Backbone as CSV, one residue per row, in Angstrom:
resi,resn,N_x,N_y,N_z,CA_x,CA_y,CA_z,C_x,C_y,C_z
1,MET,-14.113,48.767,68.490,-15.393,48.172,69.926,-17.127,49.268,70.178
2,LEU,-17.359,48.405,69.629,-19.430,48.923,69.517,-19.231,49.301,70.246
3,SER,-18.926,49.616,71.259,-19.820,50.015,73.076,-19.867,51.990,72.182
4,ARG,-18.251,51.761,71.631,-17.335,53.902,71.451,-19.137,53.775,69.863
5,PHE,-19.913,52.964,68.961,-20.470,53.219,68.194,-21.506,54.233,68.890
6,PRO,-22.154,55.112,67.948,-23.335,55.916,68.135,-24.682,56.093,68.471
7,ALA,-24.953,55.645,69.617,-26.316,55.722,69.976,-27.720,55.821,69.559
8,LEU,-28.500,54.543,69.325,-29.910,55.502,68.527,-31.103,57.117,69.153
9,LEU,-30.975,56.667,70.652,-31.203,58.138,70.891,-30.629,59.001,70.524
10,ALA,-29.242,59.066,71.216,-28.500,60.203,70.919,-29.416,60.968,69.793
11,LEU,-28.833,60.481,68.409,-28.929,60.581,66.778,-31.291,60.964,66.616
12,VAL,-31.853,60.738,67.592,-33.252,61.374,67.093,-33.198,62.297,69.333
13,ALA,-32.613,63.229,69.375,-32.604,64.039,69.837,-32.823,65.119,69.518
14,PHE,-34.398,65.959,69.234,-35.158,66.864,69.628,-33.801,68.318,69.724
15,ASN,-33.678,69.539,68.792,-32.979,69.795,68.605,-32.909,71.553,67.955
16,THR,-33.035,72.594,69.709,-33.570,74.360,68.396,-32.840,74.842,69.222
17,CYS,-31.622,74.411,68.892,-30.029,75.462,68.752,-30.012,76.158,67.831
18,ALA,-29.889,77.485,66.833,-29.134,77.346,66.206,-28.028,77.372,65.348
19,MET,-27.984,77.023,63.846,-26.899,76.429,63.032,-25.920,77.493,63.404
20,ASP,-25.200,76.857,63.864,-24.030,77.703,63.616,-23.602,77.710,61.768
21,VAL,-23.123,79.760,61.667,-22.044,79.197,60.760,-20.155,80.183,60.686
22,ARG,-20.242,79.459,59.690,-18.633,81.069,60.191,-17.488,79.379,58.378
23,VAL,-16.665,80.418,58.749,-15.668,80.775,57.013,-14.408,80.337,57.614
24,ALA,-13.429,79.384,56.797,-12.506,79.382,57.465,-12.393,78.590,55.409
25,GLY,-10.976,80.361,55.424,-11.006,79.829,53.665,-12.112,80.259,52.446
26,ASN,-11.881,78.198,51.648,-13.216,79.041,50.951,-14.430,77.882,51.536
27,GLN,-13.533,77.395,52.468,-15.073,76.716,52.951,-16.024,77.515,54.076
28,LEU,-17.628,76.985,53.901,-18.146,77.840,54.813,-19.066,76.836,55.396
29,ILE,-18.606,76.342,57.376,-19.080,75.120,58.028,-20.393,75.440,58.615
30,LEU,-21.250,75.188,57.904,-22.284,75.367,58.925,-22.751,73.882,59.893
31,SER,-23.287,73.740,61.329,-22.835,73.294,62.124,-24.551,73.191,63.252
32,GLY,-25.274,72.576,64.007,-26.319,72.260,64.205,-26.890,72.268,63.199
33,HIS,-28.796,72.773,63.637,-29.760,73.353,63.749,-30.751,73.267,63.039
34,ILE,-31.143,73.519,62.378,-31.201,74.104,61.116,-32.566,74.908,61.030
35,ASN,-33.250,75.759,61.321,-34.116,76.593,62.287,-34.656,78.230,61.239
36,GLY,-34.233,78.191,60.618,-35.588,78.244,59.004,-35.109,79.683,59.065
37,ASP,-33.481,80.308,59.843,-32.891,81.901,58.917,-31.292,81.911,58.954
38,GLU,-31.490,80.848,57.794,-30.108,80.022,56.885,-30.264,81.315,55.868
39,ILE,-31.683,81.236,55.290,-31.245,82.348,53.743,-31.236,82.928,53.777
40,ALA,-31.415,84.342,54.727,-31.203,85.400,55.360,-29.533,85.487,55.356
41,ARG,-28.930,84.853,56.178,-27.484,84.732,56.564,-26.899,84.486,56.252
42,MET,-27.304,83.273,54.622,-26.649,83.404,53.741,-26.332,84.918,52.766
43,ARG,-27.364,85.112,52.866,-27.433,85.898,51.997,-26.758,87.532,52.651
44,ASP,-26.347,87.363,53.750,-25.670,88.330,54.317,-23.505,87.460,54.135
45,VAL,-23.394,85.939,54.097,-21.961,85.385,53.871,-21.946,85.737,53.096
46,LEU,-22.458,84.673,51.829,-21.910,84.638,50.450,-21.308,86.206,49.305
47,PRO,-21.982,87.039,49.695,-21.588,88.454,49.476,-20.132,88.697,49.408
48,VAL,-19.388,88.766,50.524,-18.546,89.323,51.365,-17.269,88.157,51.140
49,ASN,-17.679,86.892,50.786,-17.078,85.524,50.953,-16.906,85.128,49.354
50,LYS,-16.731,85.667,48.302,-16.598,85.088,47.446,-15.798,83.378,47.069
51,GLN,-14.608,83.620,47.999,-13.875,83.171,47.575,-14.042,81.449,48.327
52,ILE,-15.821,81.684,48.585,-16.500,79.961,49.664,-16.509,79.028,47.371
53,ASP,-16.555,78.004,47.971,-17.010,76.726,46.957,-16.648,75.361,47.908
54,THR,-16.947,75.388,49.240,-16.999,74.292,49.276,-18.465,73.856,50.995
55,VAL,-19.081,73.365,51.189,-19.487,74.193,52.294,-19.305,72.714,53.432
56,ILE,-19.351,72.386,54.529,-18.622,71.403,55.248,-20.303,71.781,56.430
57,LEU,-20.884,70.392,56.790,-21.873,70.025,57.737,-21.382,69.155,58.093
58,GLU,-21.652,69.849,59.825,-20.695,69.260,60.719,-21.782,69.516,61.571
59,ASP,-21.170,67.634,62.062,-22.849,67.759,63.477,-24.439,67.917,63.886
60,SER,-24.614,67.821,62.485,-26.281,68.608,62.001,-27.501,67.781,62.029
61,PRO,-28.693,67.393,63.125,-29.164,67.072,63.203,-30.639,66.782,62.224
62,GLY,-30.511,67.737,62.005,-31.258,68.596,60.594,-32.248,69.596,61.327
63,GLY,-33.260,69.310,60.652,-34.655,71.015,61.043,-35.528,71.276,60.172
64,ASP,-35.374,72.252,59.518,-36.723,72.287,58.769,-36.144,71.880,57.082
65,SER,-37.512,71.678,56.697,-36.740,70.526,55.501,-37.000,72.093,54.275
66,TRP,-37.918,73.237,54.958,-38.528,74.064,53.417,-37.147,74.242,53.199
67,THR,-36.566,75.488,54.577,-35.649,75.075,54.411,-33.763,75.194,53.785
68,ALA,-33.962,73.257,54.269,-33.090,72.778,53.538,-32.717,72.370,51.672
69,MET,-33.869,72.340,51.405,-33.843,73.178,49.749,-33.948,73.535,49.329
70,ARG,-33.971,75.304,50.186,-34.312,76.138,49.087,-32.167,76.569,49.225
71,LEU,-31.587,76.761,50.910,-30.315,76.098,50.821,-29.550,75.290,49.984
72,ALA,-30.203,74.369,49.837,-29.229,72.959,48.942,-29.198,73.670,47.747
73,GLU,-30.625,73.989,46.651,-30.741,74.720,45.508,-29.745,76.263,45.344
74,ARG,-29.495,76.601,46.759,-28.883,77.628,46.123,-27.898,77.111,45.567
75,PHE,-26.688,76.510,46.930,-25.293,76.347,46.739,-25.213,75.519,45.456
76,GLN,-26.364,75.063,44.613,-26.270,73.868,43.899,-26.089,75.516,42.665
77,GLU,-26.542,75.629,42.772,-26.646,76.822,42.033,-25.426,78.089,41.158
78,LEU,-24.366,78.038,42.806,-23.665,78.631,42.838,-22.104,77.233,42.331
79,ARG,-22.651,76.234,42.459,-21.977,75.319,41.925,-20.552,74.013,43.229
80,PHE,-21.628,74.461,44.471,-20.676,75.024,45.395,-20.426,73.319,45.792
81,LYS,-19.333,72.509,46.178,-18.769,70.781,46.548,-19.714,70.987,48.250
82,THR,-20.114,70.429,49.117,-20.082,69.543,50.530,-19.359,68.804,50.121
83,ALA,-19.634,68.590,52.263,-19.243,67.594,52.880,-19.228,67.608,54.540
84,VAL,-19.165,66.415,54.611,-19.368,65.848,56.035,-19.285,65.691,57.294
85,SER,-18.948,66.012,57.258,-17.799,65.180,59.311,-18.982,64.959,60.556
86,GLY,-18.481,64.009,60.881,-20.038,63.694,61.787,-20.270,63.290,61.382
87,TYR,-21.447,64.036,62.090,-23.259,62.898,61.898,-24.267,64.529,61.282
88,CYS,-24.736,64.262,59.864,-25.228,64.973,59.614,-27.278,64.428,59.026
89,MET,-27.708,63.865,58.786,-29.616,63.646,58.988,-30.390,64.570,59.361
90,SER,-31.593,64.269,58.610,-33.156,64.358,58.234,-32.297,65.339,57.131
91,ALA,-33.270,66.693,58.022,-32.837,67.821,56.800,-31.842,68.080,55.917
92,CYS,-30.386,67.900,56.982,-29.081,68.156,57.003,-29.124,67.802,55.572
93,VAL,-29.191,66.376,55.233,-29.043,64.940,54.168,-29.271,66.313,53.011
94,ILE,-30.345,66.869,53.146,-30.895,67.725,51.825,-29.726,68.667,51.716
95,VAL,-29.883,69.247,52.455,-28.754,70.709,52.427,-27.350,69.699,51.569
96,PHE,-27.404,68.402,51.679,-25.526,67.967,51.465,-26.077,68.002,49.985
97,LEU,-27.135,66.779,50.157,-27.423,66.585,48.347,-27.312,68.461,47.532
98,GLY,-27.370,69.917,47.280,-27.536,69.897,46.312,-25.813,70.196,46.489
99,GLY,-24.202,70.081,46.733,-23.755,69.361,45.815,-23.400,69.025,44.683
100,VAL,-22.578,69.724,43.969,-22.943,68.852,43.030,-21.298,68.236,42.442
101,GLU,-20.743,68.558,43.920,-19.475,67.201,44.103,-19.571,66.544,45.517
102,ARG,-19.885,65.677,45.996,-20.104,65.518,47.686,-19.563,64.035,48.156
103,MET,-19.158,64.112,49.321,-17.527,63.423,50.081,-18.219,63.608,50.987
104,PHE,-17.425,62.960,52.113,-17.428,62.960,53.059,-15.688,63.164,53.838
105,ALA,-15.623,64.220,55.170,-14.440,64.793,55.232,-13.662,64.212,57.007
106,ASP,-13.237,64.794,56.559,-12.525,64.287,58.455,-12.681,64.923,58.831
107,GLY,-12.387,65.122,60.378,-12.651,66.348,61.220,-13.343,64.772,62.783
108,LYS,-13.843,64.129,62.642,-14.596,63.211,63.743,-13.722,61.883,62.807
109,GLU,-13.945,61.025,63.428,-13.330,58.975,63.366,-14.533,58.208,62.152
110,GLY,-14.243,57.983,60.873,-14.993,57.548,60.528,-16.759,56.683,60.410
111,ARG,-16.297,56.075,61.787,-16.860,55.163,61.986,-17.993,56.606,62.721
112,ARG,-18.091,57.797,63.656,-19.367,58.210,63.911,-19.271,60.013,62.600
113,THR,-18.603,58.743,61.329,-19.778,60.242,59.867,-20.317,59.102,59.036
114,TYR,-21.729,60.733,59.274,-22.168,59.410,58.559,-23.628,60.304,58.433
115,ILE,-24.464,59.893,56.878,-25.439,60.720,56.920,-26.791,60.320,57.206
116,ALA,-28.136,60.108,57.109,-29.566,59.518,58.309,-30.262,60.144,57.275
117,ILE,-31.561,59.199,57.193,-32.542,59.743,56.525,-33.916,59.185,57.487
118,HIS,-35.142,60.802,56.990,-36.374,58.493,57.985,-37.469,59.327,57.298
119,THR,-38.847,59.596,57.491,-40.482,59.845,57.172,-40.124,61.730,57.924
120,PRO,-40.649,62.622,56.629,-41.258,64.208,56.978,-41.936,63.492,58.276
121,THR,-41.687,65.038,59.913,-42.176,64.352,61.280,-42.397,66.777,61.233
122,TYR,-43.565,66.210,61.770,-44.233,67.471,62.401,-44.138,67.965,63.464
123,GLY,-43.866,68.882,64.138,-44.207,69.335,65.585,-43.075,68.534,66.416
124,SER,-42.658,68.655,67.453,-41.542,68.690,68.559,-42.049,67.748,69.958
125,ASP,-43.185,66.551,69.255,-42.825,65.446,70.218,-43.633,64.436,69.773
126,ASP,-43.527,63.541,69.609,-43.239,61.803,69.328,-44.907,62.664,68.637
127,SER,-45.600,62.580,69.352,-47.114,62.733,69.021,-47.359,62.885,67.293
128,GLN,-46.615,64.269,67.155,-47.228,65.031,66.595,-46.382,64.235,65.601
129,ARG,-45.163,64.203,65.886,-43.635,64.944,64.376,-44.104,63.284,63.249
130,TYR,-44.899,62.279,64.305,-45.094,60.573,62.797,-46.286,60.178,63.303
131,ARG,-47.289,61.558,62.992,-48.518,60.460,62.846,-49.340,60.771,61.735
132,LYS,-49.864,59.140,61.104,-49.394,59.236,59.577,-51.214,59.801,59.297
133,GLY,-50.937,59.592,57.940,-51.968,60.254,56.850,-51.737,61.329,55.834
134,GLU,-52.354,61.768,55.537,-51.862,62.667,54.380,-51.143,63.296,54.552
135,PRO,-50.150,64.152,55.053,-49.808,65.262,55.601,-48.053,64.610,55.236
136,ILE,-48.314,63.799,55.559,-46.783,62.291,55.664,-46.900,61.404,54.551
137,LEU,-47.768,61.510,54.164,-47.539,61.084,52.726,-47.410,62.009,51.608
138,GLN,-47.503,62.901,51.934,-47.178,64.130,51.257,-45.395,64.201,51.146
139,GLY,-45.490,64.586,52.629,-44.041,65.324,52.389,-43.937,63.757,52.011
140,GLN,-43.536,62.670,52.343,-42.763,61.198,51.872,-42.887,62.263,49.493
141,GLY,-43.517,62.635,49.349,-43.655,62.499,47.528,-43.339,63.446,46.925
142,ILE,-42.728,64.391,48.092,-41.995,65.977,47.991,-41.008,65.715,47.847
143,LEU,-40.358,64.997,49.275,-38.572,64.501,49.145,-38.263,62.505,48.443
144,PHE,-39.433,62.924,48.451,-38.695,61.488,47.078,-38.126,61.757,45.795
145,ASN,-39.465,62.547,45.456,-38.878,63.517,43.907,-38.653,63.940,44.657
146,TRP,-38.264,65.292,45.560,-36.779,66.598,45.194,-35.294,65.515,45.229
147,MET,-35.112,64.169,46.497,-34.097,64.005,46.475,-34.093,62.929,45.573
148,GLY,-34.090,62.207,44.969,-34.667,61.335,44.204,-33.623,61.868,42.527
149,GLN,-34.048,63.058,42.501,-33.724,63.868,41.430,-31.395,63.913,41.292
150,ARG,-31.494,63.488,42.614,-29.895,63.887,43.222,-29.011,62.896,43.509
151,ILE,-30.007,61.748,43.649,-29.421,59.841,43.646,-29.963,58.744,43.051
152,LYS,-28.863,57.578,42.475,-29.363,57.093,41.815,-29.589,55.051,42.412
153,ASP,-30.471,55.542,43.575,-30.987,54.524,44.586,-32.461,55.182,44.806
154,LEU,-33.116,54.469,44.264,-34.628,55.366,44.462,-35.137,54.409,45.033
155,ALA,-34.661,52.614,44.947,-35.659,51.698,45.904,-34.518,52.152,47.749
156,LEU,-33.935,52.172,48.075,-32.555,52.510,49.408,-33.431,53.771,49.719
157,LEU,-33.304,54.589,48.728,-34.162,55.919,49.349,-35.311,55.655,49.771
158,GLU,-36.079,55.131,49.578,-37.512,54.866,49.363,-38.141,54.125,51.103
159,ARG,-36.998,53.111,51.274,-36.513,52.156,51.795,-36.952,53.269,53.887
160,GLY,-35.824,54.152,52.964,-36.059,55.436,54.375,-36.681,55.884,54.433
161,LEU,-37.198,56.515,53.776,-37.874,58.066,53.384,-39.756,57.047,53.908
162,SER,-39.659,56.195,53.951,-41.012,55.084,53.928,-40.990,54.448,55.700
163,ASN,-40.127,54.476,56.688,-40.430,53.930,57.494,-41.079,55.118,58.632
164,MET,-42.139,54.973,59.083,-43.486,55.154,60.312,-43.030,55.424,62.155
165,ASN,-41.729,54.457,62.056,-41.256,54.927,63.092,-41.029,55.896,64.126
166,PRO,-41.030,56.385,64.722,-40.504,57.486,65.624,-37.951,57.449,65.296
167,ALA,-37.695,56.187,65.884,-36.652,55.895,66.455,-35.790,55.447,63.977
168,GLY,-36.631,55.087,63.583,-36.681,54.078,62.070,-35.507,55.800,61.309
169,LEU,-34.878,55.062,61.138,-33.942,55.332,59.847,-32.872,55.441,59.434
170,LEU,-32.340,55.471,57.891,-31.385,54.518,57.804,-30.398,55.463,58.043
171,TYR,-29.198,54.424,57.944,-27.478,55.507,58.112,-26.910,54.756,56.528
172,LEU,-26.321,56.098,56.257,-24.935,55.353,55.588,-23.611,56.020,55.675
173,PHE,-22.821,55.200,56.143,-21.547,55.901,57.029,-20.345,56.439,55.820
174,ASP,-19.748,56.409,56.408,-18.206,56.898,55.812,-17.543,55.543,54.589
175,PRO,-17.347,55.330,53.682,-17.412,53.729,53.040,-16.184,53.147,53.141
176,THR,-15.320,54.721,53.138,-14.487,54.362,53.149,-13.317,54.953,54.717
177,ARG,-14.002,54.751,55.652,-13.251,54.340,56.404,-14.148,53.603,57.600
178,SER,-15.196,53.791,57.618,-15.830,52.936,58.326,-16.451,51.214,57.993
179,LYS,-15.979,50.826,58.433,-16.156,48.474,58.250,-17.039,48.742,59.951
180,LEU,-18.969,48.745,59.923,-18.709,48.501,60.992,-19.528,47.290,61.301
181,LYS,-19.904,45.842,60.595,-20.113,44.792,60.703,-20.174,43.973,59.546
182,ASP,-19.662,43.519,59.907,-18.512,42.458,58.921,-18.848,43.666,56.100
183,GLY,-18.225,44.195,56.921,-17.548,45.115,56.000,-18.611,46.346,54.908
184,ILE,-20.572,45.893,55.640,-21.427,46.734,55.622,-21.939,48.172,56.318
185,THR,-21.424,48.904,55.615,-21.733,50.493,55.732,-22.879,51.129,56.161
186,VAL,-23.805,49.731,55.389,-25.661,50.871,55.200,-26.117,50.244,56.356
187,PHE,-27.223,51.158,57.275,-28.015,49.968,58.050,-30.105,50.578,58.241
188,GLN,-30.293,50.067,57.931,-32.123,50.564,58.957,-32.369,49.888,60.111
189,CYS,-32.480,51.362,60.795,-33.004,51.106,61.862,-34.908,50.825,61.655
190,HIS,-35.417,50.089,62.281,-36.741,50.319,62.148,-37.741,51.062,63.716
191,GLY,-36.786,51.217,64.959,-36.508,50.967,66.093,-37.311,50.425,66.998
192,HIS,-36.918,49.613,66.855,-37.322,48.951,68.353,-35.716,48.369,68.933
193,GLU,-34.729,48.848,67.548,-33.128,48.761,68.456,-33.417,49.127,69.928
194,LYS,-33.025,48.972,71.152,-31.922,49.074,71.688,-31.074,50.545,71.910
195,ARG,-30.627,49.687,71.356,-29.217,50.801,71.591,-28.526,51.616,69.444
196,ARG,-27.847,50.816,69.793,-26.573,51.097,68.874,-27.011,50.656,67.192
197,VAL,-26.352,50.902,66.440,-27.051,50.759,64.854,-26.665,49.880,64.539
198,THR,-25.680,48.882,64.893,-24.762,47.744,64.863,-26.051,46.592,64.408
199,ASP,-27.101,47.553,66.413,-27.518,46.005,66.078,-29.920,46.659,65.034
200,CYS,-29.064,47.746,64.255,-30.349,47.388,63.018,-29.565,46.427,62.099
201,GLU,-30.566,46.898,60.779,-30.552,45.673,60.158,-29.357,45.652,59.488
202,PRO,-28.498,44.840,58.697,-27.409,45.365,57.707,-27.832,45.654,56.364
203,ILE,-27.766,46.369,56.070,-27.748,45.820,54.012,-26.770,46.436,53.398
204,ALA,-26.614,45.108,52.803,-25.513,44.101,51.847,-25.238,44.667,50.045
205,GLY,-24.048,44.792,50.538,-24.917,45.143,49.271,-24.299,46.791,48.509
206,LYS,-24.807,47.854,49.637,-25.025,48.481,49.752,-24.053,49.622,50.028
207,ASP,-23.727,51.041,49.322,-22.810,52.076,50.343,-23.042,53.807,49.856
208,ALA,-22.841,54.020,50.309,-22.817,56.291,49.977,-22.610,56.222,48.621
209,LEU,-21.923,55.409,48.309,-21.040,56.144,47.224,-22.927,54.950,46.423
210,GLN,-22.758,53.827,46.300,-23.097,53.701,45.055,-24.681,53.851,44.599
211,ALA,-25.014,54.685,46.075,-26.583,55.330,46.309,-26.453,56.226,45.191
212,GLY,-25.843,56.769,45.535,-25.361,58.768,44.175,-25.259,59.751,46.077
213,PHE,-25.182,59.164,46.756,-25.724,60.826,47.821,-24.382,60.838,47.573
214,ILE,-22.897,60.124,47.993,-21.308,60.750,47.704,-21.582,60.949,46.216
215,THR,-20.478,61.312,46.144,-19.465,61.415,44.268,-18.270,60.858,44.405
216,SER,-18.375,61.308,45.646,-16.443,60.846,45.571,-16.268,60.271,47.194
217,THR,-15.410,59.025,46.597,-14.724,58.886,48.412,-12.861,58.744,48.779
218,ALA,-13.353,59.816,48.217,-12.622,61.252,48.480,-12.819,61.475,50.065
219,ILE,-11.407,62.336,50.622,-12.493,62.257,52.126,-11.689,63.750,52.443
220,LEU,-12.776,64.585,52.526,-12.131,66.583,52.221,-11.653,67.338,53.618
221,GLN,-10.606,67.263,53.959,-10.035,67.928,54.814,-10.747,69.380,55.083
222,VAL,-10.525,69.070,56.550,-11.783,70.355,57.314,-10.283,71.673,57.984
223,LYS,-10.559,72.457,57.681,-9.704,73.946,57.802,-10.037,73.912,58.795
């Protein structure tokens, strides 16, 4: 039923809680907001957990993009796999793209498992986060170049990064377990939609695998 799909207002909520870091066997599970101290925390966690080869990103609204890029580059150097359980938005998607293999994971319903990208933001309120002008355009260029080296569909990436509305996000759902509307799993929200992702513009013929955000439709099991 549509009433159980994610609400747009919840997805753009600003979260300042620190990211939770835990280890389960070969999995490093990261959840919550990326607040900037994660690189230092990885210096503590990774050397004493050499069995880790997979990073699970679980229910993260994003956070600091610079930190996300450094984490992604470190995970890429270590040849880690990455997987998303639940939602992974904004800067979380940057971390996800650091995986040499990328997929969705279990732990949450398929229709609640997705990634979402948007234009760069600044500050903690709508008046500052989405101001137009040179800083935004520079940020778009940096993210487009960085992310574009790791995915296939550059036109879809540009579409997701160029929407200047505070509530405008591009959603890519798990294509294996989510068929939200006429089999479509990619939606562009422009910001005027009232509540649900399925009220947004459906993008036919696209999915997370085709676009290159994931490299496999296999579902990883979270430990």
